[in-house]
N, C-alpha and C positions, 0 to 999 in steps of 0.2 A: 743460714740454719748448721752449713759447713763449719763455720765456724763454731758454733756450740757443742757439735758432734765430737769435733776434736780438746777442744776443750773439758769435755766430760768425761772423753777417753784420758786424756793425761789427770785429770783428777781422779780418778778412780784408779791406773798403773802406776801413777810418778813418773811417767816415759815420755820428758821433756823434748826428742825427737823432732815433732811437729808445732812446735810451740810458736816458733818462731813465723813457719806458712802459717798458723791463726792468727798474728798480729797482722801481715800482708796480705790477706785475704781480709780480716775489720778494714783495713785502712782502704781499701776498694771499694765505693759505697757505687759503683756504675751501675744504673738498667734497674734503680733505686723506683718503684712504682707504687704507689699509696698508702695509706699510712699503718698500715700491717707487716709491709716493706721495712719502715723505718724502725719500730715497733721491734722486727725482728733484730734489727743491728743491734738496737739498745738491749735487749736480753745478751748478744751477745759481747758487748763489749761488757756486761757486767759478768759474764764467765767468766772474760778473761784476766777481769780485776781478781777475782777469786783465786785466781792464778801467782799473783804475784806476790814476791817479798819483800817488795819495796814499797813503804806505804805510801813514794810521792806517785808509782803509777798506778797503784792502787785507786786512788785518787783521780788520778787524770781518768784512767778507762769509767770510773765511777762519774764523772761530770760531763764525760762523755757523753752515757744515755740519760742523763741528769735534762740535757742540754735539749735533748731527742723529747724528751717527755713532758717539756715546760714548753716547747713550741705549738707540741701536737694539743695540749690540753688547753693551752690560751688561742688557738686558732680554730680546732674541728672538733670540740665536745658545746654542746649547744641543747636548746630545750625541745628541738623537733624529736618526738616519739618522751618525749620528756626526761632527755638526756639521752649520752649515750655517746661516744665517740665516731666520725664517720668512717669507712671504707675508704674511700676516696678522696681527692682533691676535689673535684666536681661536689660532692655534698648528694651524691643520689643514692647512697646504701650504707644505713648501719647493721651490720654484722659479725655475729658469735666470733670471728678467730679477732678478728680488731680489740675489741673490746675486751677478752680476755687478755691479752699480753697486757692491755693497756694498767687490769688490772692487778696484774703478777709482775711488773715493770714498775708499777705504784709501791707496794710491798717491797719489792727490795731495793727501793731507792733508798725506801724506811730505813731498811734492814744497815742500806751501807751509809750514809751518810745523818739517819739518826734527828732528820727535817719530818716534822711531826705534818708535816702540811701532804708530804706520799703518803705516811699512815692514810689519812681526812680525802683522800684520793682512791685510795685502793677500797675504803669503806662505801664511800659514793659510788665506787664504778662497782661494787658489789649489787650494793640496793637496786642499782640498777638495772642490773641484767638480769637479776635473781626474779625480779616483778615485768621484765619485759615480756613473759613470754614464750623468748628464746628456748628455754628449758620446757620439752615435754612433758607430757603426766607420765610417760613410759621412762621419763630421768635422760630421753635423747638428748643432745644440745644439735638442735637444727641450724641452718647455717645463718637465717638472719630475720629480718621482720622486711614484708612488703609496703606498699604505700599509705595501708591505712595502720602500719604498726600494729601490726601481729606478727606474730609465727608465719614465715612465709610455707611451711612444711619442707622447705631446701632440704639437699641433701648432708645427712649428717656424717659430717667427715672423720675420722677417727682424730687429729690432731685440735678439731673442735671440742672433742671430749677432750685430750689430753692437759691442754693451754691450762678450761679451768679447774682440772684438778690438781695443777701446780698455783695456781691463785687461791684456789680454797684453803691447803696447806698450808701456804704460810698464811692467808688471812686467821687462820685459828689458833696460829702460833703469834699473831698481833695481838689479838682479842681474846685468846682464852675458851675460844667459843668451841667447844668442841664437835655441835651440833652440824659444823662447816667440816669437819673430815664424815659424818656420817653420811652429807650432799657428797661426798666427792667418793665414795665407797660405793654409794646409789648410782652413782653416774658410769665409775668404770665397770661395776658386772653387767650393768645393760649394755656397755661396748661390749665386753665379752661375751656375755652371751648371744652377742646381734649378731657378730661376724663370723664364728667359726664354719671350716670348712669341712667340707665329708673328709678329706684326706688329712685333717687335723690344725691345718692350719690357721688364717688369720686374713681375711678378705679385706678391703679396703671397698667405704660403704657404696661408690659408684666407680662400675667398671666398666669398659676398659681403662686406665688410667690414664691423666695427663703422668704430663714429665712433672709439674709439681704435684700432685695426689701420689707419688710412687715414694714421697720422703715422706708421707704423713704417718703412718702408723709407724715410723720411728720415734716419731714424738712422742705420741702415745705412751711407747713402750718406755721411754726413759722419765717419764711421768708417772706410770705404775709403778716403774723403778723407785721412786722418791716418794710414792703415796705410800706400798709398802711397808716401810720399818716409822711412820709415825703413825700406821693405827693401831687401835689398842688391840694387844694379843687376839685371837675369836677366830671367828669363819669368815670374812670379810679378809682380813689380813692373809692367812691362810687363801684362799681362792686366789688373790694376786700375787702372791706369792708363787703358788703351785704353777696357773697360767701361763707365767715370763719362764720359770723354768720350761714347761712344758716347751713352748713356743723353741724357745731358744735349742733346747735338743731335737725340736723337726726341724726347726731351720738350717741344724749345723749337718744334718742327714740330708739334706737337698741340696748339700753344694754340690760343687763341679769340680774332676781332680784337683783343677786349681785353685780350687777353696773359693770361689765366685759363688754368689746368691744371686737365687731369683731374683724379679723381681717382682713376681707374686707371694713368692716367699713358698711357693709349691714346687712340685719335679719337674710339670708337667706345663709345655708352652716355653721352655727356658730363656728366655730372655734377660742377662746380668745386663747391669748398668751399673751407673756411677749412685744414684739414687742406688740402686739395690744394697747398694757396699755399705753405703753414710748408712742406709734402716738397719741392716744387720748386724753392723758395729755400734747402732743406740742398742739394739733389742738383748745382747749381748751385754753389753756394761750395766743394762738395767738389772737384767737377770744376777748377775754377780754382785751390782749393789741392793738388792733385795732377799738377798741370801747371806748376803753379808764377808760375801767372800773378795778378794782384791782383784781387778781384769789384769788379763797375764794380753 
């Protein structure tokens, strides 16, 4: 996720100071645990591919992502619960984040390679996801499915909302189906409205946050930054763009004198961390993208 954050910053600012670092981090595959981790690596490889001017380097990075995707599709998609990718190698859980990433990576691979089977996988993945029950009637995306293949009522983490927004936006482009953007807008607005704080910030769905969940809001913010320009002019687009601008202004005001940012995006109980700085960078880049400005 850090690689993707660096890539998004470079794409928005054209500042290549961190490009070599991003490539080095991408090459380090130690500590991966589960199919969602592998798909995050595929996302990062595609992010770096988009920055490469050399066609051979772009192709190599895209093939890295394709190799990951092809292995997971062959080994971990099955008929349990009617389809879907397992979260873990032991095949104990089918969940939102793994399958949203699977759809998004498939759609991106189709764009990067033109290979039709990736488009087929993206559409197949969304049809399963949409029918799985993980999207509640309220438009919150819950964490996964229980042993009876029903929505488990699990925590609707912000990154569960964010990754499916990216997948729906890309699927809308691939299929020409604008209803997918309508669904993305409903999911986005539910998440925005459900997690506001009295101080004007935005809280994660479960607190206190773990080391992992401290970066979830950055993923959500980035997806909103990409969704806002894709939405047709109207209230949904204004609402999402205004939220990003307001949140970035709020977060900037809560910074420390050393320009460090709090894990909670509020001023109280100040606990800066590496994860907090990544989510802050993600939010600022997303707000700049939504407003059409170049990140500095």
